[in-house]
C-alpha positions in Angstrom: -11.3 122.6 -173.2 -10.4 119.4 -175.1 -7.0 120.1 -173.5 -9.0 120.3 -169.9 -11.0 117.0 -170.4 -7.6 114.8 -171.4 -6.1 116.0 -168.0 -9.3 115.0 -166.4 -8.7 111.3 -168.4 -4.9 111.4 -167.3 -5.6 111.9 -163.5 -8.5 109.4 -163.4 -6.4 106.8 -165.0 -3.4 108.0 -162.1 -6.3 107.6 -159.5 -7.4 104.5 -160.6 -4.1 103.2 -160.8 -2.9 104.3 -157.0 -6.3 103.0 -155.9 -5.9 99.1 -156.9 -2.5 99.3 -155.5 -4.0 100.5 -152.4 -6.6 98.1 -152.6 -5.1 94.7 -153.7 -1.9 94.6 -152.6 -1.9 96.8 -149.6 0.8 99.7 -150.6 0.6 102.7 -148.2 2.1 105.0 -149.8 0.1 104.5 -152.8 -3.4 105.5 -150.7 -1.4 108.8 -150.3 -0.8 109.3 -154.3 -4.6 108.3 -154.8 -5.6 110.8 -152.0 -3.5 113.6 -153.9 -5.2 112.4 -157.1 -8.4 112.2 -155.4 -7.6 116.6 -154.9 -6.5 117.1 -158.1 -9.1 115.5 -160.3 -11.6 117.8 -157.5 -10.1 120.5 -158.8 -10.3 119.9 -162.2 -13.7 119.1 -162.2 -14.3 122.8 -161.0 -12.2 124.1 -163.5 -14.2 122.3 -166.1 -17.9 123.3 -164.7 -16.6 127.0 -165.1 -15.5 126.6 -168.8 -18.8 124.8 -169.7 -21.2 127.2 -168.3 -18.6 130.1 -170.4 -19.0 128.0 -173.4 -23.1 127.5 -172.6 -23.6 131.1 -172.6 -22.6 132.1 -175.8 
């Protein structure tokens, strides 16, 4: 579970960095990387939800 949370936090940091590069500097490639990162965050959060539910049943 701790590993999963660390992955989520790392991906959120990546998203922050890329979205700021897009918004502030207008780097178009950063937009694509931010979108990719947002999809990865979505997958990780779904996995977290599954693990969290399993842990609460114990």
